[in-house]
GUTOR-184139 format. One record per residue (C-alpha): x, y, z; residue number from 1; residue in three letters. Coordinates in steps of 0.25 Angstrom, whole numbers, always signed. Example, Ala and Ser with C-alpha at 12.3 -4.5 7.8 and 13.67 -1.06 7.14 Angstrom:
BEGIN
<pt xx="+49" yy="-18" zz="+31" k="1" r="ALA"/>
<pt xx="+55" yy="-4" zz="+29" k="2" r="SER"/>
***
This chain:
BEGIN
<pt xx="-7" yy="+18" zz="-86" k="1" r="UNK"/>
<pt xx="+5" yy="+16" zz="-76" k="2" r="UNK"/>
<pt xx="+2" yy="+16" zz="-61" k="3" r="UNK"/>
<pt xx="+13" yy="+21" zz="-53" k="4" r="UNK"/>
<pt xx="+14" yy="+15" zz="-39" k="5" r="UNK"/>
<pt xx="+22" yy="+23" zz="-29" k="6" r="UNK"/>
<pt xx="+25" yy="+11" zz="-19" k="7" r="UNK"/>
<pt xx="+36" yy="+9" zz="-8" k="8" r="UNK"/>
<pt xx="+38" yy="+7" zz="+9" k="9" r="UNK"/>
<pt xx="+31" yy="+15" zz="+19" k="10" r="UNK"/>
<pt xx="+37" yy="+29" zz="+21" k="11" r="UNK"/>
<pt xx="+43" yy="+31" zz="+8" k="12" r="UNK"/>
<pt xx="+34" yy="+42" zz="+2" k="13" r="UNK"/>
<pt xx="+27" yy="+34" zz="-9" k="14" r="UNK"/>
<pt xx="+15" yy="+44" zz="-6" k="15" r="UNK"/>
<pt xx="+22" yy="+58" zz="-9" k="16" r="UNK"/>
<pt xx="+28" yy="+51" zz="-20" k="17" r="UNK"/>
<pt xx="+14" yy="+47" zz="-27" k="18" r="UNK"/>
<pt xx="+9" yy="+61" zz="-26" k="19" r="UNK"/>
<pt xx="+20" yy="+67" zz="-31" k="20" r="UNK"/>
<pt xx="+20" yy="+57" zz="-44" k="21" r="UNK"/>
<pt xx="+3" yy="+59" zz="-43" k="22" r="UNK"/>
<pt xx="+5" yy="+75" zz="-45" k="23" r="UNK"/>
<pt xx="+17" yy="+74" zz="-56" k="24" r="UNK"/>
<pt xx="+7" yy="+62" zz="-64" k="25" r="UNK"/>
<pt xx="-7" yy="+67" zz="-62" k="26" r="UNK"/>
<pt xx="-8" yy="+55" zz="-53" k="27" r="UNK"/>
<pt xx="-17" yy="+48" zz="-40" k="28" r="UNK"/>
<pt xx="-12" yy="+40" zz="-31" k="29" r="UNK"/>
<pt xx="-18" yy="+27" zz="-26" k="30" r="UNK"/>
<pt xx="-15" yy="+22" zz="-13" k="31" r="UNK"/>
<pt xx="-8" yy="+8" zz="-12" k="32" r="UNK"/>
<pt xx="-9" yy="+8" zz="+4" k="33" r="UNK"/>
<pt xx="-16" yy="-2" zz="+11" k="34" r="UNK"/>
<pt xx="-20" yy="+7" zz="+23" k="35" r="UNK"/>
<pt xx="-19" yy="+21" zz="+16" k="36" r="UNK"/>
<pt xx="-35" yy="+15" zz="+12" k="37" r="UNK"/>
<pt xx="-40" yy="+18" zz="+25" k="38" r="UNK"/>
<pt xx="-46" yy="+32" zz="+30" k="39" r="UNK"/>
<pt xx="-41" yy="+37" zz="+45" k="40" r="UNK"/>
<pt xx="-27" yy="+29" zz="+42" k="41" r="UNK"/>
<pt xx="-20" yy="+41" zz="+38" k="42" r="UNK"/>
<pt xx="-8" yy="+43" zz="+46" k="43" r="UNK"/>
<pt xx="-3" yy="+28" zz="+48" k="44" r="UNK"/>
<pt xx="-6" yy="+24" zz="+32" k="45" r="UNK"/>
<pt xx="+2" yy="+38" zz="+28" k="46" r="UNK"/>
<pt xx="-8" yy="+44" zz="+19" k="47" r="UNK"/>
<pt xx="+0" yy="+56" zz="+18" k="48" r="UNK"/>
<pt xx="-13" yy="+62" zz="+11" k="49" r="UNK"/>
<pt xx="-7" yy="+76" zz="+10" k="50" r="UNK"/>
<pt xx="+3" yy="+71" zz="+1" k="51" r="UNK"/>
<pt xx="-7" yy="+69" zz="-10" k="52" r="UNK"/>
<pt xx="-7" yy="+83" zz="-11" k="53" r="UNK"/>
<pt xx="+5" yy="+88" zz="-18" k="54" r="UNK"/>
<pt xx="+10" yy="+103" zz="-27" k="55" r="UNK"/>
<pt xx="-4" yy="+105" zz="-24" k="56" r="UNK"/>
<pt xx="-13" yy="+95" zz="-29" k="57" r="UNK"/>
<pt xx="-20" yy="+83" zz="-22" k="58" r="UNK"/>
<pt xx="-16" yy="+69" zz="-27" k="59" r="UNK"/>
<pt xx="-28" yy="+59" zz="-27" k="60" r="UNK"/>
<pt xx="-27" yy="+49" zz="-20" k="61" r="UNK"/>
<pt xx="-35" yy="+34" zz="-21" k="62" r="UNK"/>
<pt xx="-36" yy="+22" zz="-9" k="63" r="UNK"/>
<pt xx="-32" yy="+33" zz="+3" k="64" r="UNK"/>
<pt xx="-44" yy="+33" zz="+13" k="65" r="UNK"/>
<pt xx="-54" yy="+24" zz="+5" k="66" r="UNK"/>
<pt xx="-58" yy="+15" zz="+16" k="67" r="UNK"/>
<pt xx="-61" yy="+17" zz="+34" k="68" r="UNK"/>
<pt xx="-49" yy="+10" zz="+41" k="69" r="UNK"/>
<pt xx="-53" yy="-3" zz="+45" k="70" r="UNK"/>
<pt xx="-60" yy="-7" zz="+31" k="71" r="UNK"/>
<pt xx="-53" yy="-20" zz="+26" k="72" r="UNK"/>
<pt xx="-45" yy="-16" zz="+14" k="73" r="UNK"/>
<pt xx="-37" yy="-27" zz="+5" k="74" r="UNK"/>
<pt xx="-29" yy="-26" zz="-8" k="75" r="UNK"/>
<pt xx="-40" yy="-30" zz="-17" k="76" r="UNK"/>
<pt xx="-47" yy="-19" zz="-12" k="77" r="UNK"/>
<pt xx="-36" yy="-11" zz="-15" k="78" r="UNK"/>
<pt xx="-34" yy="-15" zz="-29" k="79" r="UNK"/>
<pt xx="-49" yy="-12" zz="-33" k="80" r="UNK"/>
<pt xx="-47" yy="+1" zz="-26" k="81" r="UNK"/>
<pt xx="-33" yy="+3" zz="-34" k="82" r="UNK"/>
<pt xx="-41" yy="+1" zz="-47" k="83" r="UNK"/>
<pt xx="-52" yy="+11" zz="-45" k="84" r="UNK"/>
<pt xx="-41" yy="+22" zz="-41" k="85" r="UNK"/>
<pt xx="-32" yy="+18" zz="-52" k="86" r="UNK"/>
<pt xx="-44" yy="+19" zz="-63" k="87" r="UNK"/>
<pt xx="-50" yy="+32" zz="-58" k="88" r="UNK"/>
<pt xx="-36" yy="+37" zz="-58" k="89" r="UNK"/>
<pt xx="-32" yy="+33" zz="-73" k="90" r="UNK"/>
<pt xx="-46" yy="+35" zz="-79" k="91" r="UNK"/>
<pt xx="-43" yy="+51" zz="-72" k="92" r="UNK"/>
<pt xx="-29" yy="+50" zz="-81" k="93" r="UNK"/>
<pt xx="-21" yy="+51" zz="-69" k="94" r="UNK"/>
<pt xx="-8" yy="+43" zz="-65" k="95" r="UNK"/>
<pt xx="-12" yy="+31" zz="-54" k="96" r="UNK"/>
<pt xx="-1" yy="+31" zz="-44" k="97" r="UNK"/>
<pt xx="-2" yy="+19" zz="-33" k="98" r="UNK"/>
<pt xx="+5" yy="+23" zz="-20" k="99" r="UNK"/>
<pt xx="+7" yy="+14" zz="-6" k="100" r="UNK"/>
<pt xx="+16" yy="+5" zz="+0" k="101" r="UNK"/>
<pt xx="+5" yy="-6" zz="+2" k="102" r="UNK"/>
<pt xx="+14" yy="-16" zz="-7" k="103" r="UNK"/>
<pt xx="+3" yy="-26" zz="-8" k="104" r="UNK"/>
<pt xx="-8" yy="-13" zz="-14" k="105" r="UNK"/>
<pt xx="+4" yy="-10" zz="-24" k="106" r="UNK"/>
<pt xx="+7" yy="-25" zz="-28" k="107" r="UNK"/>
<pt xx="-8" yy="-27" zz="-29" k="108" r="UNK"/>
<pt xx="-9" yy="-16" zz="-40" k="109" r="UNK"/>
<pt xx="+6" yy="-19" zz="-48" k="110" r="UNK"/>
<pt xx="+5" yy="-31" zz="-48" k="111" r="UNK"/>
<pt xx="-10" yy="-33" zz="-51" k="112" r="UNK"/>
<pt xx="-17" yy="-43" zz="-40" k="113" r="UNK"/>
<pt xx="-27" yy="-50" zz="-43" k="114" r="UNK"/>
<pt xx="-35" yy="-50" zz="-29" k="115" r="UNK"/>
<pt xx="-50" yy="-54" zz="-25" k="116" r="UNK"/>
<pt xx="-58" yy="-48" zz="-16" k="117" r="UNK"/>
<pt xx="-60" yy="-58" zz="-9" k="118" r="UNK"/>
<pt xx="-70" yy="-58" zz="+2" k="119" r="UNK"/>
<pt xx="-66" yy="-61" zz="+18" k="120" r="UNK"/>
<pt xx="-68" yy="-78" zz="+18" k="121" r="UNK"/>
<pt xx="-70" yy="-80" zz="+33" k="122" r="UNK"/>
<pt xx="-68" yy="-96" zz="+32" k="123" r="UNK"/>
<pt xx="-56" yy="-93" zz="+24" k="124" r="UNK"/>
<pt xx="-49" yy="-84" zz="+35" k="125" r="UNK"/>
<pt xx="-53" yy="-96" zz="+46" k="126" r="UNK"/>
<pt xx="-46" yy="-105" zz="+39" k="127" r="UNK"/>
<pt xx="-33" yy="-98" zz="+39" k="128" r="UNK"/>
<pt xx="-34" yy="-95" zz="+53" k="129" r="UNK"/>
<pt xx="-25" yy="-108" zz="+57" k="130" r="UNK"/>
<pt xx="-15" yy="-103" zz="+49" k="131" r="UNK"/>
<pt xx="-1" yy="-95" zz="+53" k="132" r="UNK"/>
<pt xx="+0" yy="-82" zz="+46" k="133" r="UNK"/>
<pt xx="+14" yy="-88" zz="+41" k="134" r="UNK"/>
<pt xx="+5" yy="-100" zz="+36" k="135" r="UNK"/>
<pt xx="-4" yy="-90" zz="+29" k="136" r="UNK"/>
<pt xx="+7" yy="-81" zz="+23" k="137" r="UNK"/>
<pt xx="+13" yy="-94" zz="+16" k="138" r="UNK"/>
<pt xx="-3" yy="-96" zz="+12" k="139" r="UNK"/>
<pt xx="-4" yy="-83" zz="+5" k="140" r="UNK"/>
<pt xx="+11" yy="-86" zz="-1" k="141" r="UNK"/>
<pt xx="+3" yy="-97" zz="-11" k="142" r="UNK"/>
<pt xx="-6" yy="-87" zz="-16" k="143" r="UNK"/>
<pt xx="+7" yy="-79" zz="-22" k="144" r="UNK"/>
<pt xx="+2" yy="-80" zz="-36" k="145" r="UNK"/>
<pt xx="-10" yy="-73" zz="-34" k="146" r="UNK"/>
<pt xx="-6" yy="-63" zz="-25" k="147" r="UNK"/>
<pt xx="+10" yy="-63" zz="-19" k="148" r="UNK"/>
<pt xx="+9" yy="-57" zz="-4" k="149" r="UNK"/>
<pt xx="-1" yy="-49" zz="+5" k="150" r="UNK"/>
<pt xx="+2" yy="-43" zz="+18" k="151" r="UNK"/>
<pt xx="+4" yy="-54" zz="+26" k="152" r="UNK"/>
<pt xx="+6" yy="-41" zz="+39" k="153" r="UNK"/>
<pt xx="-7" yy="-48" zz="+47" k="154" r="UNK"/>
<pt xx="-14" yy="-60" zz="+47" k="155" r="UNK"/>
<pt xx="-27" yy="-53" zz="+42" k="156" r="UNK"/>
<pt xx="-20" yy="-50" zz="+30" k="157" r="UNK"/>
<pt xx="-13" yy="-63" zz="+28" k="158" r="UNK"/>
<pt xx="-28" yy="-70" zz="+29" k="159" r="UNK"/>
<pt xx="-34" yy="-60" zz="+18" k="160" r="UNK"/>
<pt xx="-22" yy="-61" zz="+8" k="161" r="UNK"/>
<pt xx="-26" yy="-75" zz="+11" k="162" r="UNK"/>
<pt xx="-40" yy="-73" zz="+9" k="163" r="UNK"/>
<pt xx="-40" yy="-66" zz="-4" k="164" r="UNK"/>
<pt xx="-29" yy="-77" zz="-10" k="165" r="UNK"/>
<pt xx="-39" yy="-87" zz="-6" k="166" r="UNK"/>
<pt xx="-50" yy="-80" zz="-15" k="167" r="UNK"/>
<pt xx="-42" yy="-76" zz="-26" k="168" r="UNK"/>
<pt xx="-38" yy="-91" zz="-28" k="169" r="UNK"/>
<pt xx="-53" yy="-94" zz="-27" k="170" r="UNK"/>
<pt xx="-59" yy="-82" zz="-34" k="171" r="UNK"/>
<pt xx="-47" yy="-80" zz="-46" k="172" r="UNK"/>
<pt xx="-58" yy="-71" zz="-53" k="173" r="UNK"/>
<pt xx="-60" yy="-60" zz="-42" k="174" r="UNK"/>
<pt xx="-47" yy="-50" zz="-43" k="175" r="UNK"/>
<pt xx="-45" yy="-36" zz="-46" k="176" r="UNK"/>
<pt xx="-40" yy="-35" zz="-62" k="177" r="UNK"/>
<pt xx="-30" yy="-22" zz="-61" k="178" r="UNK"/>
<pt xx="-28" yy="-17" zz="-75" k="179" r="UNK"/>
<pt xx="-15" yy="-15" zz="-81" k="180" r="UNK"/>
<pt xx="-6" yy="-5" zz="-78" k="181" r="UNK"/>
<pt xx="+7" yy="-1" zz="-79" k="182" r="UNK"/>
<pt xx="+16" yy="+0" zz="-67" k="183" r="UNK"/>
<pt xx="+26" yy="+9" zz="-61" k="184" r="UNK"/>
<pt xx="+29" yy="+5" zz="-46" k="185" r="UNK"/>
<pt xx="+38" yy="+16" zz="-37" k="186" r="UNK"/>
<pt xx="+44" yy="+12" zz="-24" k="187" r="UNK"/>
<pt xx="+49" yy="+22" zz="-15" k="188" r="UNK"/>
<pt xx="+60" yy="+17" zz="-5" k="189" r="UNK"/>
<pt xx="+70" yy="+23" zz="+5" k="190" r="UNK"/>
<pt xx="+82" yy="+17" zz="+11" k="191" r="UNK"/>
<pt xx="+78" yy="+8" zz="+24" k="192" r="UNK"/>
<pt xx="+83" yy="+18" zz="+34" k="193" r="UNK"/>
<pt xx="+77" yy="+29" zz="+26" k="194" r="UNK"/>
<pt xx="+64" yy="+21" zz="+27" k="195" r="UNK"/>
<pt xx="+66" yy="+19" zz="+43" k="196" r="UNK"/>
<pt xx="+66" yy="+33" zz="+44" k="197" r="UNK"/>
<pt xx="+55" yy="+38" zz="+36" k="198" r="UNK"/>
<pt xx="+46" yy="+28" zz="+43" k="199" r="UNK"/>
<pt xx="+51" yy="+32" zz="+58" k="200" r="UNK"/>
<pt xx="+48" yy="+48" zz="+53" k="201" r="UNK"/>
<pt xx="+34" yy="+44" zz="+46" k="202" r="UNK"/>
<pt xx="+29" yy="+36" zz="+58" k="203" r="UNK"/>
<pt xx="+33" yy="+48" zz="+67" k="204" r="UNK"/>
<pt xx="+25" yy="+56" zz="+60" k="205" r="UNK"/>
<pt xx="+13" yy="+47" zz="+58" k="206" r="UNK"/>
<pt xx="+13" yy="+47" zz="+73" k="207" r="UNK"/>
<pt xx="+14" yy="+61" zz="+75" k="208" r="UNK"/>
<pt xx="+3" yy="+67" zz="+66" k="209" r="UNK"/>
<pt xx="-6" yy="+55" zz="+72" k="210" r="UNK"/>
<pt xx="-6" yy="+41" zz="+68" k="211" r="UNK"/>
<pt xx="-9" yy="+36" zz="+82" k="212" r="UNK"/>
<pt xx="-22" yy="+46" zz="+84" k="213" r="UNK"/>
<pt xx="-25" yy="+41" zz="+69" k="214" r="UNK"/>
<pt xx="-25" yy="+26" zz="+73" k="215" r="UNK"/>
<pt xx="-34" yy="+30" zz="+86" k="216" r="UNK"/>
<pt xx="-44" yy="+39" zz="+79" k="217" r="UNK"/>
<pt xx="-46" yy="+22" zz="+68" k="218" r="UNK"/>
<pt xx="-48" yy="+16" zz="+81" k="219" r="UNK"/>
<pt xx="-57" yy="+25" zz="+86" k="220" r="UNK"/>
<pt xx="-64" yy="+25" zz="+74" k="221" r="UNK"/>
<pt xx="-67" yy="+11" zz="+76" k="222" r="UNK"/>
<pt xx="-56" yy="+5" zz="+67" k="223" r="UNK"/>
<pt xx="-53" yy="-8" zz="+74" k="224" r="UNK"/>
<pt xx="-40" yy="-8" zz="+80" k="225" r="UNK"/>
<pt xx="-39" yy="-22" zz="+74" k="226" r="UNK"/>
<pt xx="-40" yy="-15" zz="+61" k="227" r="UNK"/>
<pt xx="-29" yy="-5" zz="+63" k="228" r="UNK"/>
<pt xx="-20" yy="-16" zz="+69" k="229" r="UNK"/>
<pt xx="-19" yy="-23" zz="+55" k="230" r="UNK"/>
<pt xx="-18" yy="-10" zz="+48" k="231" r="UNK"/>
<pt xx="-3" yy="-11" zz="+53" k="232" r="UNK"/>
<pt xx="+8" yy="-3" zz="+58" k="233" r="UNK"/>
<pt xx="+4" yy="+10" zz="+61" k="234" r="UNK"/>
<pt xx="-10" yy="+7" zz="+64" k="235" r="UNK"/>
<pt xx="-8" yy="-7" zz="+71" k="236" r="UNK"/>
<pt xx="+3" yy="-1" zz="+80" k="237" r="UNK"/>
<pt xx="-5" yy="+11" zz="+84" k="238" r="UNK"/>
<pt xx="-18" yy="+4" zz="+87" k="239" r="UNK"/>
<pt xx="-9" yy="-3" zz="+96" k="240" r="UNK"/>
<pt xx="-5" yy="+8" zz="+103" k="241" r="UNK"/>
<pt xx="-18" yy="+13" zz="+104" k="242" r="UNK"/>
<pt xx="-22" yy="+0" zz="+110" k="243" r="UNK"/>
<pt xx="-11" yy="+1" zz="+120" k="244" r="UNK"/>
<pt xx="-3" yy="-11" zz="+116" k="245" r="UNK"/>
<pt xx="+9" yy="-2" zz="+113" k="246" r="UNK"/>
<pt xx="+16" yy="+10" zz="+118" k="247" r="UNK"/>
<pt xx="+17" yy="+21" zz="+108" k="248" r="UNK"/>
<pt xx="+32" yy="+19" zz="+109" k="249" r="UNK"/>
<pt xx="+30" yy="+5" zz="+105" k="250" r="UNK"/>
<pt xx="+20" yy="+9" zz="+94" k="251" r="UNK"/>
<pt xx="+29" yy="+16" zz="+87" k="252" r="UNK"/>
<pt xx="+41" yy="+8" zz="+88" k="253" r="UNK"/>
<pt xx="+33" yy="-4" zz="+82" k="254" r="UNK"/>
<pt xx="+25" yy="+4" zz="+72" k="255" r="UNK"/>
<pt xx="+41" yy="+10" zz="+67" k="256" r="UNK"/>
<pt xx="+44" yy="-4" zz="+67" k="257" r="UNK"/>
<pt xx="+33" yy="-10" zz="+60" k="258" r="UNK"/>
<pt xx="+34" yy="+1" zz="+50" k="259" r="UNK"/>
<pt xx="+47" yy="-2" zz="+46" k="260" r="UNK"/>
<pt xx="+45" yy="-15" zz="+44" k="261" r="UNK"/>
<pt xx="+33" yy="-13" zz="+35" k="262" r="UNK"/>
<pt xx="+42" yy="-6" zz="+27" k="263" r="UNK"/>
<pt xx="+52" yy="-17" zz="+25" k="264" r="UNK"/>
<pt xx="+39" yy="-25" zz="+21" k="265" r="UNK"/>
<pt xx="+35" yy="-15" zz="+10" k="266" r="UNK"/>
<pt xx="+48" yy="-16" zz="+3" k="267" r="UNK"/>
<pt xx="+48" yy="-31" zz="+5" k="268" r="UNK"/>
<pt xx="+35" yy="-31" zz="-2" k="269" r="UNK"/>
<pt xx="+39" yy="-22" zz="-14" k="270" r="UNK"/>
<pt xx="+51" yy="-29" zz="-16" k="271" r="UNK"/>
<pt xx="+42" yy="-43" zz="-18" k="272" r="UNK"/>
<pt xx="+35" yy="-34" zz="-29" k="273" r="UNK"/>
<pt xx="+47" yy="-32" zz="-35" k="274" r="UNK"/>
<pt xx="+52" yy="-46" zz="-34" k="275" r="UNK"/>
<pt xx="+37" yy="-50" zz="-40" k="276" r="UNK"/>
<pt xx="+39" yy="-40" zz="-52" k="277" r="UNK"/>
<pt xx="+36" yy="-27" zz="-48" k="278" r="UNK"/>
<pt xx="+45" yy="-17" zz="-53" k="279" r="UNK"/>
<pt xx="+47" yy="-4" zz="-41" k="280" r="UNK"/>
<pt xx="+54" yy="+8" zz="-46" k="281" r="UNK"/>
<pt xx="+61" yy="+10" zz="-32" k="282" r="UNK"/>
<pt xx="+65" yy="+25" zz="-30" k="283" r="UNK"/>
<pt xx="+72" yy="+32" zz="-18" k="284" r="UNK"/>
<pt xx="+64" yy="+37" zz="-8" k="285" r="UNK"/>
<pt xx="+74" yy="+47" zz="-4" k="286" r="UNK"/>
<pt xx="+74" yy="+55" zz="-17" k="287" r="UNK"/>
<pt xx="+65" yy="+69" zz="-16" k="288" r="UNK"/>
<pt xx="+51" yy="+67" zz="-21" k="289" r="UNK"/>
<pt xx="+54" yy="+73" zz="-34" k="290" r="UNK"/>
<pt xx="+65" yy="+63" zz="-38" k="291" r="UNK"/>
<pt xx="+56" yy="+54" zz="-34" k="292" r="UNK"/>
<pt xx="+44" yy="+57" zz="-41" k="293" r="UNK"/>
<pt xx="+53" yy="+62" zz="-54" k="294" r="UNK"/>
<pt xx="+58" yy="+46" zz="-54" k="295" r="UNK"/>
<pt xx="+44" yy="+39" zz="-53" k="296" r="UNK"/>
<pt xx="+40" yy="+49" zz="-65" k="297" r="UNK"/>
<pt xx="+52" yy="+45" zz="-72" k="298" r="UNK"/>
<pt xx="+50" yy="+30" zz="-70" k="299" r="UNK"/>
<pt xx="+35" yy="+32" zz="-75" k="300" r="UNK"/>
<pt xx="+40" yy="+36" zz="-87" k="301" r="UNK"/>
<pt xx="+49" yy="+28" zz="-90" k="302" r="UNK"/>
<pt xx="+39" yy="+16" zz="-88" k="303" r="UNK"/>
<pt xx="+28" yy="+25" zz="-96" k="304" r="UNK"/>
<pt xx="+40" yy="+26" zz="-109" k="305" r="UNK"/>
<pt xx="+41" yy="+11" zz="-107" k="306" r="UNK"/>
<pt xx="+30" yy="+8" zz="-108" k="307" r="UNK"/>
<pt xx="+26" yy="+16" zz="-120" k="308" r="UNK"/>
<pt xx="+38" yy="+10" zz="-127" k="309" r="UNK"/>
<pt xx="+32" yy="-4" zz="-123" k="310" r="UNK"/>
<pt xx="+21" yy="-2" zz="-130" k="311" r="UNK"/>
<pt xx="+24" yy="+5" zz="-143" k="312" r="UNK"/>
<pt xx="+22" yy="+19" zz="-138" k="313" r="UNK"/>
<pt xx="+9" yy="+16" zz="-129" k="314" r="UNK"/>
<pt xx="-4" yy="+23" zz="-130" k="315" r="UNK"/>
***
């Protein structure tokens, strides 16, 4: 079975393309977004759930709204959740489509990371306390054969990544086994100046839609501010604003800057994936939705035909 993956940096229109493809291919969508798993985090994560209704049809989606905000979710759980959704979609005779911009999640599927369900190890975490982030990052890099890199944006994530790698090193038998599948990875991208314009427009729209109130409701519901700060981007900056640590104008300026930087980091991640052998077919985001859809369908057909030729006709 082919797995079609639609990815790319923030604000590139991944969801609308994936939904259109799902409609054309009788497919269902599996989200590869590390924050869309949380209920109540809708505007800030760009769930855009209305987009899943297209041409009078509702496109089923998976791994969205599966945990309460504040839950500790990780890439190992994502792999297990992905496999459950993937198998259910295939069993139903439908086309699975992975869609999202969390590079770690996309790569964990496409490259078949073998990650263990590592328990929290307080003693090991204490042993890391004397070391700087730079020293821990170098240590993480020493595990490159196990798992190339993870999100090192915060110390918490860096420590967790090392904890997982240390456990994997000691327990090579405990990992998720990804089934064989043929991958077609399609990325959507725009010229940088267009990306910046789209980021600004989307940020203004989300603020107008009530993103500040969304974060206020999460805090009022008991989600710790420390947790929201660690979710980054919108949730970090708006939480600081609501705590009186920044003015609205400063919040907006710093958030806009950070989203642009995040977009660049996403592209850096995708380029590294390509250097390590993952073929990403990039298409121009400025094409119409119909043209983008047709381009992906042509790529998928060409790959399927190539597969039939290589196995003598295929069965």
